[in-house]
C-alpha positions in Angstrom: 17.5 125.2 38.3 17.6 127.9 35.7 18.6 127.0 32.2 20.3 130.4 31.9 23.3 131.5 33.9 22.9 134.3 36.5 22.4 137.6 34.7 21.5 136.1 31.3 18.1 136.7 29.8 16.3 134.5 27.2 14.5 134.9 24.0 11.0 133.3 24.6 9.7 133.8 21.1 11.7 134.6 17.9 10.6 137.6 15.8 11.7 140.1 13.3 9.4 143.2 13.5 9.3 144.3 17.1 11.1 143.4 20.4 8.8 143.1 23.4 10.6 142.8 26.8 8.3 141.5 29.6 9.2 142.0 33.2 8.1 139.1 35.5 4.5 138.1 34.8 4.4 140.5 31.8 6.4 137.9 29.9 3.3 135.7 29.8 1.2 138.7 28.6 3.9 139.6 26.0 3.7 136.0 24.7 -0.1 136.3 24.5 0.4 139.6 22.6 2.8 137.8 20.2 0.0 135.4 19.2 -2.4 138.4 18.5 0.3 140.1 16.5 1.0 136.9 14.5 -2.6 137.0 13.3 -2.0 140.5 12.1 1.1 139.4 10.2 3.6 140.9 12.7 6.5 138.9 14.2 7.3 139.9 17.7 10.5 138.8 19.5 9.7 138.3 23.2 12.5 138.7 25.7 12.5 137.6 29.3 15.4 139.4 31.0 14.9 137.0 34.0 17.3 139.2 36.1 17.1 142.9 36.6 20.4 143.0 38.5 22.6 142.0 36.7 20.5 143.0 33.7 21.4 141.3 30.4 21.2 144.2 28.1 23.2 142.3 25.4 20.2 140.1 24.6 17.9 143.1 24.4 20.3 145.2 22.3 20.8 142.4 19.8 17.1 141.9 19.5 16.4 145.6 18.9 19.2 145.7 16.3 17.3 143.0 14.5 13.8 144.3 14.9 14.4 148.1 15.0 11.7 148.7 17.7 11.3 148.2 21.4 8.4 147.8 23.7 9.1 147.2 27.4 6.2 146.0 29.5 6.7 146.3 33.3 4.7 144.9 36.1 4.9 148.1 38.1 4.4 151.8 37.7 6.6 153.5 35.1 8.2 156.1 37.3 11.7 154.8 38.2 10.9 151.3 37.1 12.6 148.6 35.2 11.2 149.9 31.9 12.9 153.3 32.4 16.2 151.6 33.2 16.0 149.4 30.1 15.2 152.3 27.7 17.9 154.4 29.3 20.5 151.7 28.8 19.4 151.1 25.3 19.8 154.8 24.4 23.2 154.8 26.1 24.3 151.8 24.0 22.8 153.0 20.7 22.8 156.8 21.0 22.6 157.2 17.2 19.9 154.6 16.8 20.2 152.0 14.2 21.9 153.1 11.0 21.4 156.7 12.0 17.6 156.3 12.5 16.0 156.7 15.9 14.6 153.6 17.5 10.8 153.7 18.0 10.3 152.7 21.6 7.5 152.7 24.2 6.8 151.3 27.6 3.7 150.0 29.3 3.1 149.5 33.0 0.5 150.1 35.7 -1.9 153.0 35.1 -0.9 156.1 37.0 -3.5 155.6 39.7 -3.7 153.6 43.0 -4.2 149.9 42.6 -7.9 149.0 41.9 -10.0 146.8 44.0 -12.5 145.5 41.4 -12.0 143.3 38.4 -13.4 145.8 35.8 -10.9 148.4 37.1 -8.1 145.8 37.2 -8.7 145.2 33.5 -7.9 148.8 32.8 -5.0 149.0 35.3 -2.8 146.1 34.3 -1.2 145.6 30.8 -2.6 142.5 29.1 -2.0 140.7 25.8 -4.4 143.0 23.9 -3.0 146.3 25.2 0.5 145.0 24.6 -0.4 143.9 21.0 -2.0 147.3 20.4 1.1 149.2 21.6 3.5 147.0 19.6 1.4 147.4 16.5 1.5 151.2 16.9 5.3 151.1 16.9 5.1 149.5 13.5 2.1 151.4 12.1 1.4 154.6 14.1 -1.8 155.4 12.2 -3.1 151.8 11.8 -5.3 149.7 14.1 -4.9 146.0 14.9 -8.0 143.8 14.7 -8.4 142.1 18.0 -11.1 139.7 19.2 -13.9 141.4 21.1 -13.5 139.2 24.2 -10.4 139.1 26.4 -9.3 135.6 25.3 -7.1 134.0 27.9 -5.2 130.9 27.0 -2.2 129.2 28.6 1.1 130.1 27.0 3.2 126.9 26.5 6.4 128.9 25.8 6.7 130.2 29.4 8.4 128.0 31.9 8.7 129.8 35.2 11.2 129.0 38.0 8.9 126.7 39.9 
């Protein structure tokens, strides 16, 4: 059974600098990104909405009010996807931004091409911990660059407890 009621999302990792919302498997990648960001001195709050309908925008809005930035990482193409809905609802709820300042926001998803059939192409197609960390870093420092390890370090994320 779920620890959260139907329609209630969860904060998977507390943070203060940027909110990262992961859809489905992208929660795991967002948690990996939060570890990369920690090494760069950035505290990312990772949100798992769990449900898209009903969508718990309250947990997302409260997090964005705290961090001032939003990155939504979808496990699908961006056109007409969950990321578009979340950004739209955030804009509708906070049309004047936070304290009159616009909210820096971005979304990541599948590359705008057909699904690849080889591992090297898949590495470019799907968001991963590194690409998420880079995008989150750019929301904080648009001209800066995060220092990431050369290899695509994959490690299990203890914070994620799926439904199975």
